[in-house]
VMD Tcl script that builds the backbone (N, CA, C; Angstrom):
set m [mol new atoms 261]
animate dup $m
set s [atomselect $m all]
$s set {name element resname resid chain x y z} {
  {N N MET 1 A 9.453 8.726 30.254}
  {CA C MET 1 A 8.201 9.369 29.855}
  {C C MET 1 A 8.366 10.881 29.940}
  {N N ALA 2 A 7.714 11.571 29.024}
  {CA C ALA 2 A 7.794 13.031 28.974}
  {C C ALA 2 A 7.027 13.654 30.137}
  {N N ASN 3 A 7.483 14.824 30.561}
  {CA C ASN 3 A 6.820 15.548 31.641}
  {C C ASN 3 A 5.935 16.668 31.122}
  {N N ILE 4 A 6.299 17.239 29.985}
  {CA C ILE 4 A 5.561 18.376 29.439}
  {C C ILE 4 A 4.296 17.871 28.737}
  {N N LYS 5 A 3.206 18.616 28.955}
  {CA C LYS 5 A 1.905 18.201 28.441}
  {C C LYS 5 A 1.907 18.050 26.916}
  {N N SER 6 A 2.511 18.982 26.216}
  {CA C SER 6 A 2.527 18.917 24.753}
  {C C SER 6 A 3.335 17.718 24.265}
  {N N ALA 7 A 4.404 17.378 24.986}
  {CA C ALA 7 A 5.222 16.222 24.619}
  {C C ALA 7 A 4.433 14.928 24.827}
  {N N LYS 8 A 3.640 14.872 25.902}
  {CA C LYS 8 A 2.801 13.702 26.160}
  {C C LYS 8 A 1.782 13.530 25.041}
  {N N LYS 9 A 1.209 14.658 24.613}
  {CA C LYS 9 A 0.216 14.617 23.546}
  {C C LYS 9 A 0.861 14.140 22.246}
  {N N ARG 10 A 2.062 14.626 21.946}
  {CA C ARG 10 A 2.754 14.226 20.723}
  {C C ARG 10 A 2.994 12.713 20.706}
  {N N ILE 11 A 3.332 12.150 21.868}
  {CA C ILE 11 A 3.554 10.707 21.971}
  {C C ILE 11 A 2.270 9.950 21.613}
  {N N LEU 12 A 1.147 10.403 22.166}
  {CA C LEU 12 A -0.134 9.750 21.891}
  {C C LEU 12 A -0.510 9.868 20.416}
  {N N VAL 13 A -0.336 11.061 19.852}
  {CA C VAL 13 A -0.681 11.298 18.451}
  {C C VAL 13 A 0.201 10.448 17.536}
  {N N THR 14 A 1.470 10.366 17.873}
  {CA C THR 14 A 2.406 9.566 17.075}
  {C C THR 14 A 2.018 8.093 17.090}
  {N N GLU 15 A 1.629 7.587 18.258}
  {CA C GLU 15 A 1.197 6.190 18.358}
  {C C GLU 15 A -0.022 5.935 17.482}
  {N N THR 16 A -0.969 6.867 17.494}
  {CA C THR 16 A -2.178 6.730 16.691}
  {C C THR 16 A -1.844 6.718 15.204}
  {N N LYS 17 A -1.001 7.672 14.787}
  {CA C LYS 17 A -0.630 7.753 13.369}
  {C C LYS 17 A 0.174 6.538 12.926}
  {N N THR 18 A 1.047 6.041 13.805}
  {CA C THR 18 A 1.856 4.874 13.484}
  {C C THR 18 A 0.969 3.654 13.260}
  {N N ALA 19 A -0.021 3.482 14.111}
  {CA C ALA 19 A -0.944 2.352 13.978}
  {C C ALA 19 A -1.721 2.447 12.666}
  {N N ARG 20 A -2.167 3.646 12.322}
  {CA C ARG 20 A -2.924 3.870 11.085}
  {C C ARG 20 A -2.051 3.569 9.871}
  {N N ASN 21 A -0.823 4.077 9.887}
  {CA C ASN 21 A 0.099 3.857 8.772}
  {C C ASN 21 A 0.420 2.375 8.603}
  {N N LYS 22 A 0.611 1.673 9.729}
  {CA C LYS 22 A 0.900 0.238 9.679}
  {C C LYS 22 A -0.249 -0.518 9.031}
  {N N ALA 23 A -1.467 -0.160 9.417}
  {CA C ALA 23 A -2.650 -0.832 8.876}
  {C C ALA 23 A -2.754 -0.615 7.374}
  {N N ILE 24 A -2.509 0.613 6.934}
  {CA C ILE 24 A -2.614 0.937 5.509}
  {C C ILE 24 A -1.516 0.224 4.724}
  {N N LYS 25 A -0.275 0.224 5.254}
  {CA C LYS 25 A 0.833 -0.454 4.573}
  {C C LYS 25 A 0.573 -1.953 4.472}
  {N N SER 26 A 0.006 -2.522 5.520}
  {CA C SER 26 A -0.308 -3.945 5.534}
  {C C SER 26 A -1.348 -4.267 4.457}
  {N N LYS 27 A -2.341 -3.395 4.325}
  {CA C LYS 27 A -3.390 -3.585 3.324}
  {C C LYS 27 A -2.796 -3.534 1.917}
  {N N VAL 28 A -1.893 -2.580 1.688}
  {CA C VAL 28 A -1.239 -2.459 0.382}
  {C C VAL 28 A -0.464 -3.739 0.067}
  {N N LYS 29 A 0.295 -4.237 1.056}
  {CA C LYS 29 A 1.084 -5.450 0.854}
  {C C LYS 29 A 0.188 -6.640 0.503}
  {N N THR 30 A -0.968 -6.723 1.149}
  {CA C THR 30 A -1.907 -7.808 0.890}
  {C C THR 30 A -2.393 -7.775 -0.554}
  {N N TYR 31 A -2.773 -6.587 -1.029}
  {CA C TYR 31 A -3.280 -6.457 -2.393}
  {C C TYR 31 A -2.184 -6.695 -3.422}
  {N N VAL 32 A -0.961 -6.261 -3.116}
  {CA C VAL 32 A 0.178 -6.512 -4.009}
  {C C VAL 32 A 0.429 -8.013 -4.107}
  {N N LYS 33 A 0.334 -8.692 -2.976}
  {CA C LYS 33 A 0.556 -10.137 -2.943}
  {C C LYS 33 A -0.495 -10.875 -3.775}
  {N N LYS 34 A -1.743 -10.378 -3.751}
  {CA C LYS 34 A -2.801 -10.995 -4.553}
  {C C LYS 34 A -2.467 -10.924 -6.041}
  {N N VAL 35 A -1.957 -9.769 -6.465}
  {CA C VAL 35 A -1.572 -9.601 -7.869}
  {C C VAL 35 A -0.424 -10.545 -8.205}
  {N N GLU 36 A 0.575 -10.595 -7.337}
  {CA C GLU 36 A 1.759 -11.420 -7.597}
  {C C GLU 36 A 1.423 -12.909 -7.656}
  {N N THR 37 A 0.496 -13.370 -6.812}
  {CA C THR 37 A 0.118 -14.790 -6.861}
  {C C THR 37 A -0.640 -15.102 -8.148}
  {N N ALA 38 A -1.491 -14.162 -8.590}
  {CA C ALA 38 A -2.223 -14.362 -9.841}
  {C C ALA 38 A -1.254 -14.398 -11.023}
  {N N VAL 39 A -0.222 -13.557 -10.976}
  {CA C VAL 39 A 0.797 -13.542 -12.034}
  {C C VAL 39 A 1.585 -14.858 -12.014}
  {N N ALA 40 A 1.914 -15.332 -10.819}
  {CA C ALA 40 A 2.661 -16.579 -10.688}
  {C C ALA 40 A 1.877 -17.771 -11.244}
  {N N LYS 41 A 0.554 -17.730 -11.084}
  {CA C LYS 41 A -0.304 -18.802 -11.609}
  {C C LYS 41 A -0.613 -18.604 -13.093}
  {N N LYS 42 A -0.166 -17.482 -13.648}
  {CA C LYS 42 A -0.416 -17.099 -15.042}
  {C C LYS 42 A -1.906 -16.995 -15.351}
  {N N ASP 43 A -2.658 -16.509 -14.368}
  {CA C ASP 43 A -4.097 -16.298 -14.514}
  {C C ASP 43 A -4.327 -14.827 -14.874}
  {N N ALA 44 A -4.399 -14.536 -16.160}
  {CA C ALA 44 A -4.468 -13.150 -16.645}
  {C C ALA 44 A -5.723 -12.421 -16.152}
  {N N GLU 45 A -6.833 -13.132 -16.165}
  {CA C GLU 45 A -8.103 -12.491 -15.769}
  {C C GLU 45 A -8.080 -12.077 -14.296}
  {N N ALA 46 A -7.656 -12.988 -13.435}
  {CA C ALA 46 A -7.585 -12.696 -11.999}
  {C C ALA 46 A -6.530 -11.631 -11.718}
  {N N ALA 47 A -5.435 -11.664 -12.461}
  {CA C ALA 47 A -4.363 -10.684 -12.261}
  {C C ALA 47 A -4.840 -9.273 -12.583}
  {N N LYS 48 A -5.599 -9.143 -13.672}
  {CA C LYS 48 A -6.103 -7.818 -14.063}
  {C C LYS 48 A -7.093 -7.285 -13.027}
  {N N ALA 49 A -7.946 -8.175 -12.521}
  {CA C ALA 49 A -8.919 -7.766 -11.503}
  {C C ALA 49 A -8.203 -7.344 -10.221}
  {N N ALA 50 A -7.204 -8.136 -9.827}
  {CA C ALA 50 A -6.447 -7.829 -8.613}
  {C C ALA 50 A -5.638 -6.548 -8.795}
  {N N LEU 51 A -5.131 -6.329 -10.014}
  {CA C LEU 51 A -4.345 -5.120 -10.302}
  {C C LEU 51 A -5.189 -3.872 -10.122}
  {N N THR 52 A -6.416 -3.907 -10.605}
  {CA C THR 52 A -7.313 -2.755 -10.478}
  {C C THR 52 A -7.531 -2.398 -9.011}
  {N N GLU 53 A -7.784 -3.417 -8.198}
  {CA C GLU 53 A -7.985 -3.190 -6.763}
  {C C GLU 53 A -6.708 -2.675 -6.114}
  {N N ALA 54 A -5.570 -3.259 -6.485}
  {CA C ALA 54 A -4.292 -2.869 -5.900}
  {C C ALA 54 A -3.952 -1.415 -6.227}
  {N N ILE 55 A -4.197 -1.008 -7.465}
  {CA C ILE 55 A -3.920 0.380 -7.864}
  {C C ILE 55 A -4.742 1.342 -7.018}
  {N N SER 56 A -5.997 1.001 -6.807}
  {CA C SER 56 A -6.878 1.841 -5.996}
  {C C SER 56 A -6.347 1.988 -4.570}
  {N N VAL 57 A -5.966 0.873 -3.965}
  {CA C VAL 57 A -5.468 0.879 -2.588}
  {C C VAL 57 A -4.150 1.645 -2.481}
  {N N ILE 58 A -3.265 1.453 -3.459}
  {CA C ILE 58 A -1.963 2.136 -3.448}
  {C C ILE 58 A -2.142 3.644 -3.590}
  {N N ASN 59 A -3.035 4.050 -4.491}
  {CA C ASN 59 A -3.278 5.493 -4.675}
  {C C ASN 59 A -3.890 6.129 -3.431}
  {N N LYS 60 A -4.769 5.398 -2.753}
  {CA C LYS 60 A -5.356 5.925 -1.510}
  {C C LYS 60 A -4.283 6.098 -0.443}
  {N N ALA 61 A -3.373 5.130 -0.360}
  {CA C ALA 61 A -2.277 5.220 0.605}
  {C C ALA 61 A -1.405 6.427 0.293}
  {N N GLY 62 A -1.193 6.689 -0.990}
  {CA C GLY 62 A -0.394 7.851 -1.396}
  {C C GLY 62 A -1.073 9.158 -1.069}
  {N N SER 63 A -2.384 9.215 -1.268}
  {CA C SER 63 A -3.113 10.458 -0.999}
  {C C SER 63 A -3.200 10.746 0.496}
  {N N LYS 64 A -3.111 9.699 1.325}
  {CA C LYS 64 A -3.151 9.885 2.776}
  {C C LYS 64 A -1.776 10.161 3.370}
  {N N GLY 65 A -0.757 10.151 2.506}
  {CA C GLY 65 A 0.581 10.492 2.971}
  {C C GLY 65 A 1.365 9.334 3.568}
  {N N VAL 66 A 0.878 8.120 3.372}
  {CA C VAL 66 A 1.581 6.953 3.897}
  {C C VAL 66 A 2.779 6.644 3.010}
  {N N TYR 67 A 2.576 6.770 1.691}
  {CA C TYR 67 A 3.649 6.566 0.723}
  {C C TYR 67 A 3.873 7.853 -0.063}
  {N N HIS 68 A 5.097 8.063 -0.525}
  {CA C HIS 68 A 5.420 9.177 -1.416}
  {C C HIS 68 A 4.810 8.871 -2.784}
  {N N LYS 69 A 4.450 9.909 -3.530}
  {CA C LYS 69 A 3.778 9.685 -4.810}
  {C C LYS 69 A 4.641 8.892 -5.792}
  {N N ASN 70 A 5.959 9.085 -5.729}
  {CA C ASN 70 A 6.841 8.330 -6.626}
  {C C ASN 70 A 6.904 6.859 -6.233}
  {N N THR 71 A 6.809 6.586 -4.948}
  {CA C THR 71 A 6.780 5.205 -4.468}
  {C C THR 71 A 5.526 4.516 -4.992}
  {N N CYS 72 A 4.406 5.217 -4.931}
  {CA C CYS 72 A 3.147 4.675 -5.442}
  {C C CYS 72 A 3.261 4.399 -6.935}
  {N N ALA 73 A 3.809 5.356 -7.659}
  {CA C ALA 73 A 3.957 5.202 -9.106}
  {C C ALA 73 A 4.844 4.008 -9.434}
  {N N ARG 74 A 5.917 3.833 -8.676}
  {CA C ARG 74 A 6.841 2.719 -8.907}
  {C C ARG 74 A 6.158 1.375 -8.653}
  {N N LYS 75 A 5.419 1.291 -7.538}
  {CA C LYS 75 A 4.724 0.047 -7.204}
  {C C LYS 75 A 3.706 -0.309 -8.296}
  {N N ILE 76 A 2.935 0.684 -8.713}
  {CA C ILE 76 A 1.907 0.467 -9.732}
  {C C ILE 76 A 2.553 0.058 -11.051}
  {N N SER 77 A 3.636 0.730 -11.405}
  {CA C SER 77 A 4.336 0.438 -12.656}
  {C C SER 77 A 4.842 -1.000 -12.682}
  {N N ARG 78 A 5.446 -1.440 -11.592}
  {CA C ARG 78 A 6.004 -2.794 -11.535}
  {C C ARG 78 A 4.905 -3.851 -11.607}
  {N N LEU 79 A 3.786 -3.593 -10.915}
  {CA C LEU 79 A 2.684 -4.544 -10.942}
  {C C LEU 79 A 2.076 -4.618 -12.345}
  {N N THR 80 A 1.881 -3.460 -12.963}
  {CA C THR 80 A 1.295 -3.404 -14.297}
  {C C THR 80 A 2.178 -4.124 -15.309}
  {N N LYS 81 A 3.477 -3.907 -15.182}
  {CA C LYS 81 A 4.444 -4.556 -16.070}
  {C C LYS 81 A 4.376 -6.080 -15.912}
  {N N ALA 82 A 4.240 -6.543 -14.689}
  {CA C ALA 82 A 4.157 -7.981 -14.415}
  {C C ALA 82 A 2.881 -8.579 -15.022}
  {N N VAL 83 A 1.763 -7.869 -14.858}
  {CA C VAL 83 A 0.474 -8.347 -15.378}
  {C C VAL 83 A 0.494 -8.357 -16.905}
  {N N ASN 84 A 1.061 -7.305 -17.506}
  {CA C ASN 84 A 1.116 -7.251 -18.967}
  {C C ASN 84 A 2.058 -8.301 -19.543}
  {N N GLY 85 A 2.997 -8.725 -18.739}
  {CA C GLY 85 A 3.950 -9.749 -19.171}
  {C C GLY 85 A 3.331 -11.116 -19.378}
  {N N ILE 86 A 2.245 -11.406 -18.658}
  {CA C ILE 86 A 1.612 -12.732 -18.794}
  {C C ILE 86 A 0.522 -12.745 -19.857}
  {N N ALA 87 A 0.056 -11.568 -20.253}
  {CA C ALA 87 A -1.067 -11.500 -21.205}
  {C C ALA 87 A -0.687 -11.913 -22.605}
}
mol reanalyze $m
mol bondsrecalc $m
mol representation Tube
mol addrep $m
């Protein structure tokens, strides 16, 4: 354990940020999975609805600094391509 006060604070702040980032990443994975299951079932209507929600969640994660903007763009692109493939 750190002895310096600022180092102790950094540990606490890092734990808080790590928990927040984990929660956001988990949420993104959940929404991505919803899109992928709809694509697997070839349900175009449900896939499009899930895609809209997933794009929103991914962009929010990017704006909060959890994901790099190119990572967000790549995830969205792949999901969109998958959804358009079944239509």
